[in-house]
N, C-alpha and C positions, 0 to 999 in steps of 0.2 A: 537301438540300432540306428545309426545315421544313414543318410542317403547313399554314401559310398559303399558302406557295408551291405546295404540292401541290394544295390545294383550288382555287387559282386556275388551275391547269393542267388541271383536270378539269371538263368542262362538263356532264356528264350528272347524273342525279339521285342517283347513288350516291357522289358525290365525297367527302362527309364520311366515309362508311363505309370507302371505300378508303383515304383518308388515315389514318384511325385504325388500320387494319390495318398499313399500311406503317410507321407510327411504332412500333407494338408490335413488329413484326418486327425493325426496326432496333435497337430497344432490346435485344431478346434476343440478336441477333447480336453487338452491342457487348459484352454481358456474358458472352459465350461460353455462352449458355444456349439456343441454337437447335438443336433435336435432330431436326428434320424433314427429309425428302427426303435422307437420308444415303445416299450411293451405296455399294453393296457390290460388290466385285470377286470374281466366282466364284459358285458355288452357295450357297444358304442351307441350312445344316444346324445341328447343335448348336453349331458354331463357324463364324464368318464372318470374312472379311478385308475390311476397309473399303478404300475407294479410296485412302486415304492410307497403307495398308500395315499397319494395326493388326489384331491377331488378338484376337477377342472371343468370349465365350460369348454365343450368341444367346438372348435371353430375351424376344423379342417377336414371334416368327414364328407364323403360323397353320398351319405345316406340322407338325401335331401328331404324325404318325406318321413323320416324317423321310423321306418318300418322294421328295423332290426329288433328282434324280441317281441314283435307283434304276436299275440297269442294264437290267432288263426294260422299264421304262417309257421310258427314253431310247431303247432299241432300237426299241420300237414307234413312237415319234415319228419316228425317222430313216427307218424303213421306209415309213411313210406318206408322207413327202415324196418318197421314191424312186418310189412307186407313183402318188400323186395330185398331187404338186406342193405349192405353198405356200398355195394358196387354194381356196375352194370356187366362186368365180365368180358368186355371186349369193345371193339370199335363199332360204330353205328352201322356201317355197311354190311357187317358180317353177323356177329352174335350179340352186339350191344344195344340194339334198339328195343326199348320197352314201350308198352302202351302209354306210360307216363310221358315219354318223349313226344309221342305223337299228339297227345292231348295238349302238351305245352306249346307245340308248334301251331296247332289249330288255334289256341288261345292268343298267341302272338299275332297270327294272321288277322284275327278279328279285331284285336286292339289297334293294329296299325292300318287296318283297312286294305289288306292285301290278300291275294288269293292263297298264298302259302308262305311258310317260313321254315328255316332249318336252324338248328341250334349247334353252337360250337363250344369248345371247352373253356374259352376265355375271350374277352373282348379284343385283346391284341391279336389273337389267332384269327378271329373273325375278319378283321380288316385285311390281314395277310391273305386269308383264304378267298375272300371275294375278289380282291384285286388280281391275285395271281390266277384265279380261275377264269376271270372274264377278259383278261388282256394278256398279250404276249408280243413277241417280235412283230413289227409292222403296225403296232397300235401306238396311241399317244395317251398319256395320263397328264391331266392338268390339275395341279393341287394348289390350294391356298397356302401361302407362305407359312402360316401358323398352324397348319394341320398337324394332328397328332403323329407321334413317331411311328406308330404302327401303320399308318397310311404311307408314310415315307418308305418304311421297310418293305411294305407290300409292293410299292412301285419299283423299288430296287431289285426285288426278287422276281418280278414279273417278266423281265426281259424286254418290256416295252420301253419306248422313249418316254421321258417324263420332263415336265417343266413346272415351275411354280409361278403363280401370279401374285402380285403384291396384295397384301391382306385386304380382303373385301373391296378390292379395286376392280370394279366391273368394266371399266374402260380397258384396263390391261388384259383382263380375261377375254374381252371381245376381240382385241387385236390378236391374241394367241389363237383363238378359235378361227378367225378369218384366215390367218396364215396357214392353219392346218387343213384348210378345205381341200379335199381330193387327194391328200397326201398319205392318209393312214386308213387302215381298215376300221378300227373302232377308236373313237375319241371319247374318253371317259373323264368327266369333271368330278372331282372329289373334294368335299368340304366338310368340316365340322359344323354341326348345327350351333352349338355353343362352344366357343373356344376356351379350352380348359384353363389357360393361364391368364386370359384377359377378361373373360366373362361376357364378351359381346356376342352378338348373334350374326350368323351369315345373312347375306342379302338374298334370301330365297326367291323373292319375286323376280329380281333381275337375273339371277343365275339361271333359274328355270327358263325364263324367256330367251336368254342367249343360247342355251342348250337346244331348245326347239328350233331356233332360227338357223343354227349351224349344224344340226343333225348329230349333236353329241348326246351321250347318255349321262345321267346325273346320279351320283351316289352321295348320300349324306350320312355322316356318322352322328347318330342321335344319343351317344353315350350320356351326355350331360343335359339333354333336353327332355327325355322321357321322364315324366313325373314333375318336371319343373316348369316347362313351357306350355302355354295354352291354358284356357280357363279350367279344363279338367285334367291337365297333365298329360295329354296325348301327344305332345311334342310340337315340332316346328311347323308342321302343316296346319295344325289347329291354331297355332300362334298367328300365322299369317292368313288363315282361312283359305288354304290352298290344298284341299284334299286331292290326292292322286298325282301331285306335281313332281314327285321323286320316283325315279326308276328303281333304285336299289336302296332300301332303308336298312342301315346297320344299327344295332343297339346292343347295349350290355345288360347283363343280369346281376350286376354287382354294385350299382349305385342306388338309384331310387328303388330298384328291385334288390332286396337283400339276400342275394345268393351269389352265384358265380357263373360265368359263361357269357356268350354273346349270340347274336342271331342276325340272319339275313331275312328280310321280308320283301317279297317281290312277286312277280307273276309265277304261276305254277311251273311252267316249263323251265324258267331260269333256276328256280329253287331246286327242281329235280336234277337239272344238269349239275348244279353245285354239289348235290349229295353224291353224285357218281364221279365227279371230275376234280373237285378241289382237294388237294392233298391233305390239308389240315383236318378235313372231315374224315377222309378215308383212313388216315394213319394216327388219329388221336383217339384215346379212350373216350367212351361216352360219359356224359354227365352222370354223377352218382344219383341214386333215387332221391335222397333227401334234398339235394340242391335243386333237382328238377321239380319236385313237389312244392318246395318253398317258392320258387319263381312262379309256378302256376297259380298258387294261392295269392301271391302278391299282386298280380294283375287284377284279380277280383277285388282285392282290398282297395286298390287305387280307385276303381270305379264305384265301389260301395261307400267309400269315405271321402267324398270330394272336398270336405272341409280341410283336409290336409294340404291340398294345393292352394286353397284360399289363404290358409294361415301362413304357408311358405311365402306367398307373394306379399302379404302384409308385413311379416317380420323383415323380409328383405328390404322393403321400402323404408321402414323405420331405421334399420341399421345403416343402410347406405346414406340416407339423409343425415343421420347423426355424424357419420365420418366426414362428410362433405362440410357440414357446419363447423367442425373442428379445424378444417383446413387441409384434410388429407386428399390426395389425388387417387381417385378410384378408377382412373382411366375411362374407357368407354363402356364399362360394364352396365348392363341393364338386366342382369339375371342374379340368381342366388350365388353365383361365383363372383366374389367381389375382391379384386386385387387392391392392395394398398401399396402404391409405388413409393419406394424409398430412393433407389438409384445408386446406392453404395453398398457393397457387400458387407463390410464391417459394421456399418450402421444398421443394416438389416438384421444381422445376427444379434447386435446389442438390443434392438427393439424386441426381437423374439424372446430373448432372455428376460427382459423386463415384463413382458406380457405373461410369460410363464410364472414368474414370481408373483404376479397379481391374479393368478387363477385362470389364465386363458391358454388353451392348447391351440397353438398356431403352427404353421409350417413356413419356413423361409424358402424362397425360390430365387436361386442365384445362378450365375453362369456355371455350366453350359446349358442349363434348362431354359434360360432366357439370355438375350444379348447382354454384354457388359454395359453397365449404366442403367439397366432396366430391372435391377434387383428389387424384389418386392416380397410382401407377405401375400399368399393366396388364401383368402378366407372364404368359407362356405357356410351358408345358412341352412337350417333345418326347420321343418314345420313344427317340430316339438320344442324349439327354443322358446323360452318364456320371456315376458317383458322384463323380468328380473335378470335373466341371463344377459339380455341385450344391454340393460343399464350397467351391469358389472363390466361388460366388455368395453362399452364406450367410455366409461370412467377410466378403465385401464389404458386405453389408447390415448386418452387425453393426458393423463399423468405421465405416461412414458414418452409420448411425443414431445411434450413441453420440457421434460428433463433432458432429452437428447437434442433439443433445439430443432426438431423436425416440423413443428407447427407453432 
């Protein structure tokens, strides 16, 4: 069906947009350049088996510590099903709270060094819940230009005024904070700890200093820093040796923690307010027992097996240095999220295909996820990657890059 026929078959106001997407999708599929929604058979670790039976080095997973399939975590999830069943049976505020939820929240509070924590059904929902719960008309939200989409959506839904500051540009942030003085009820600064497309780290020391100077509150999204930043994986405050410098710590339970959900960690009064006032907490079903127990066990494993964080840091250094020696641009990444900048969408797709053919599972990131001309591969390291894995990946990048004239 061509574009005209598609547009004629769609009667709502998004017909042209839908038709344009379908044409682009079909073009990628026809060219064998569609790399999304690829099914994996079995657990995701340093190596994965695709649904069509191929064995690949996984270079796109958020499981930074390689905890998916960990026997202690799996056993905790199975035991929770035996004891509690498969669902919580309601929302947390009414019938859905189990002692498992309370134990997980206590564990998160200890891990993050906060008085209390509350758990939500996804990381995306968590950011929306925190921002819409704590800000509204008459308030101001200041966001880093590269903050995650869930932060942007939370700001849009909050009813507060919002502005972005240039990425990690502390001079720009200070100007916005100075201009906001006395004009708003609450001024909330929100930043990713590790920026998920670029792999660089927020300037926590300067951001925290500016918030204190101008009376703003600081919220940090730790989705990609828990388990990956700091000597023991406790995140960005450990990384900068700045305990207690963040007002509202958001984290996910689906990256280094091999479960699903998200959390807010903060002082007790704020957390209790969110339990009673944030709509996503009130109107979303509670986390299932197995996922709650898995997350609870994972925090223990991270602290009991510190070698995982050390191995992640070592593997990341070896890999990033290898790419740079070949001539690849890894931008300003200093973390286990390592972008490989290509700058052209077609070439990015070609590089992805060549890497897949050489045994490497990677993900292309193109417009609109990133600006045009900033097309890249977003690669992610895991503590369980072996030296052999990294050697295979680097050889594949070198062969493919030279064949395409990229290096």
